[in-house]
C-alpha positions as CSV (number, residue, x, y, z in Angstrom):
1,M,91.6,92.8,92.2
2,E,90.9,89.2,93.6
3,K,89.3,91.4,96.6
4,S,88.0,93.8,94.9
5,S,83.9,93.0,95.8
6,Y,85.2,94.1,99.6
7,I,85.2,97.9,98.4
8,A,81.3,97.6,98.4
9,F,80.7,98.1,101.8
10,L,83.1,101.1,101.6
11,A,80.7,104.4,101.3
12,N,84.6,106.2,100.6
13,S,86.1,105.2,97.4
14,T,89.5,106.4,99.0
15,L,90.9,103.0,99.0
16,L,90.0,102.2,95.7
17,V,91.0,105.1,94.3
18,S,94.8,104.5,96.1
19,A,94.8,100.8,94.5
20,Y,93.7,102.5,90.7
21,I,96.5,105.1,90.8
22,L,99.0,102.4,91.9
23,L,98.2,100.2,88.9
24,F,98.0,102.7,86.6
25,A,101.7,104.6,87.6
26,G,102.9,100.6,87.1
27,G,101.4,100.6,83.5
28,V,102.9,104.5,82.8
29,V,106.3,103.4,84.4
30,M,106.4,100.2,82.0
31,V,105.0,101.9,79.0
32,T,108.0,104.4,79.7
33,G,110.7,103.0,81.0
34,F,111.0,102.6,77.5
35,L,110.9,105.6,76.0
36,G,113.9,106.5,79.3
37,C,116.8,103.5,78.1
38,C,115.6,104.9,74.4
39,A,116.5,108.3,74.9
40,M,119.5,107.8,77.6
41,I,120.9,105.3,74.5
42,R,120.7,107.7,71.8
43,E,121.3,110.5,73.7
44,H,118.0,112.1,72.4
45,K,117.1,115.4,74.8
46,T,113.4,115.6,73.9
47,C,112.2,112.2,74.4
48,L,114.5,112.1,77.9
49,L,112.2,115.1,78.5
50,L,108.8,113.4,77.8
51,Y,110.2,111.2,80.0
52,L,111.1,113.0,83.0
53,S,107.8,115.0,82.9
54,V,106.2,111.6,83.4
55,L,108.0,110.5,85.3
56,I,107.7,113.3,88.0
57,S,104.1,113.4,87.2
58,V,104.2,109.0,88.1
59,Y,106.3,110.3,91.6
60,A,103.5,112.6,92.3
61,A,100.7,110.3,92.0
62,E,102.4,107.6,93.8
63,L,103.3,109.7,96.6
64,A,99.7,110.7,96.9
65,A,98.3,107.8,96.8
66,G,100.3,106.8,99.9
67,V,99.3,110.0,102.0
68,L,95.7,108.7,101.0
69,A,95.8,105.4,102.3
70,Y,97.4,106.5,105.7
71,I,94.8,109.3,106.3
72,Y,92.1,106.9,105.8
73,Y,94.0,104.2,108.2
74,D,91.8,105.4,110.6
75,T,88.6,106.2,109.5
76,I,87.8,102.9,108.1
77,S,86.7,101.1,111.2
78,E,83.8,102.7,112.3
79,E,83.2,103.0,108.3
80,L,82.5,99.3,108.2
81,K,80.6,98.3,111.1
82,E,78.0,101.4,109.4
83,S,78.3,99.8,106.3
84,L,78.4,95.9,106.3
85,N,75.2,96.5,109.2
86,E,73.3,98.5,106.8
87,T,74.6,96.2,104.2
88,I,73.1,93.1,106.6
89,I,69.7,94.4,107.2
90,N,68.5,96.5,104.0
91,N,70.0,95.1,101.0
92,Y,71.2,91.5,101.2
93,A,69.4,89.8,98.0
94,Q,67.4,92.9,97.3
95,P,66.4,93.2,93.3
96,G,69.1,95.7,92.2
97,M,71.4,94.9,94.9
98,E,73.1,92.2,93.4
99,D,76.8,93.1,93.8
100,M,75.9,93.4,97.4
101,T,74.9,90.4,98.0
102,Y,77.4,88.5,96.3
103,A,80.4,90.6,98.3
104,I,78.2,89.6,101.7
105,D,78.7,85.9,100.2
106,H,81.6,85.9,98.9
107,L,83.0,87.8,101.9
108,Q,81.4,85.2,104.7
109,Q,82.6,82.0,103.2
110,D,86.1,83.4,102.5
111,F,86.6,84.8,106.0
112,R,84.5,81.9,107.7
113,C,82.6,84.0,109.2
114,C,78.4,84.4,109.9
115,G,76.8,88.7,110.0
116,S,78.9,91.9,111.0
117,Q,79.6,91.6,114.5
118,S,77.3,88.3,115.3
119,Y,75.3,85.3,113.3
120,E,72.7,87.5,115.4
121,D,72.6,90.6,113.2
122,W,71.1,88.3,110.8
123,R,67.8,88.4,112.6
124,Y,66.8,91.7,111.7
125,S,67.8,91.1,107.9
126,V,64.6,92.0,105.8
127,Y,65.3,88.5,103.5
128,I,65.6,86.6,106.7
129,N,62.3,87.9,107.7
130,T,60.8,87.3,104.2
131,S,62.0,83.8,104.4
132,S,60.1,80.8,105.8
133,G,62.2,79.1,108.6
134,R,65.7,80.5,107.4
135,K,68.3,82.1,110.4
136,V,71.0,83.0,108.1
137,P,72.0,83.0,104.7
138,D,73.5,79.5,103.1
139,S,76.9,81.4,102.5
140,C,76.9,81.6,106.6
141,C,77.1,77.1,106.6
142,K,80.5,75.5,107.3
143,T,79.4,73.0,104.4
144,R,76.7,75.0,101.8
145,T,74.4,73.0,100.6
146,L,70.8,74.7,99.5
147,D,68.5,75.8,102.9
148,C,71.8,74.8,105.1
149,G,70.7,78.4,106.4
150,K,67.5,77.1,108.7
151,R,70.0,76.2,111.2
152,D,72.6,78.3,113.5
153,H,73.4,75.4,115.3
154,P,77.6,76.5,115.1
155,S,77.7,72.6,114.0
156,N,76.6,73.9,110.7
157,I,77.4,77.7,110.8
158,Y,80.5,80.0,111.4
159,K,80.1,81.0,114.8
160,V,83.1,83.7,114.5
161,E,83.9,86.0,117.3
162,G,83.7,89.8,116.6
163,G,81.9,88.5,113.1
164,C,82.8,89.3,109.7
165,I,83.7,93.2,111.0
166,T,86.9,92.2,112.7
167,T,88.3,89.7,110.4
168,L,86.9,92.4,107.4
169,E,89.0,95.3,109.0
170,K,92.3,93.2,109.9
171,F,92.5,92.6,106.4
172,L,91.5,96.0,104.8
173,Q,93.4,97.5,107.5
174,E,96.7,95.5,106.1
175,H,95.9,96.6,103.0
176,L,95.8,100.0,103.4
177,L,99.2,99.9,104.9
178,L,100.7,98.1,102.6
179,I,99.7,100.2,99.9
180,G,100.9,103.3,101.8
181,A,104.6,101.7,102.4
182,V,104.8,100.2,99.1
183,S,103.4,104.0,97.1
184,I,105.8,106.0,99.5
185,G,108.6,103.4,99.2
186,I,108.0,103.5,95.0
187,A,107.9,107.3,94.9
188,C,111.2,107.6,96.8
189,F,112.8,104.9,94.0
190,Q,111.6,106.9,91.6
191,L,112.7,110.7,92.9
192,T,116.5,108.8,92.5
193,G,115.6,107.9,88.8
194,V,114.0,111.9,88.5
195,T,117.7,112.7,89.6
196,L,119.5,110.9,87.5
197,S,117.8,111.6,84.4
198,A,118.4,115.3,85.4
199,C,121.5,115.2,85.5
200,F,122.2,113.4,82.7
201,L,120.0,116.0,81.1
202,I,122.1,118.5,81.9
203,V,125.0,117.1,81.1
204,L,124.0,117.0,77.5
205,Y,122.8,120.2,77.0
206,K,126.4,121.1,78.8
207,E,127.6,118.9,76.0
208,E,125.7,120.6,73.4
209,K,126.4,124.1,75.0
210,E,129.8,123.3,74.5
211,A,130.1,122.0,71.0
212,S,128.2,125.2,69.9
213,Y,131.3,127.0,70.8
214,N,133.6,125.2,69.0
215,T,131.8,125.7,66.0
216,M,132.4,128.8,66.7
């Protein structure tokens, strides 16, 4: 959630979808967990059947989130390079692009970098070419002050090898792997819950059947 502004650089929404699936699944499990406990304590078959159905749906959703994250892992690099460069050149500080501008500024300050692959990327930017004397945005500066971007000396701005793209790519890939691992790991754990709930439900139905035979 803290780094959600970086999603703006991605044309594909797979990362966002995977993260939201996990958040939604977690919320559903918390709510239905209480339902499952009550159903087991009271041996209420209808509630237990409902809990089991929800658990299976959550299991499928978490598994899907994990698979999506792993599939997207290999394609993220090229997408980032193209999208970030496009944003720097055409969209930064332009009307209606406030979210993109904030995301770029936040990225450069957070990861202490400047430009997509180099600080020189900014020389092609519409924003820089229409700003008198400015060579990079102020967010490139090590100490951010008004108009500090007019000086691009290494003592003043971040000149990280590989630019922001290398750091951002590593950050997103690490989190994609984390989302994938957590999703599949929790899904496997949920499978245990599904199995145990199904077994308990079968036991309840058997007891009910035996009780009906005894009364006859």
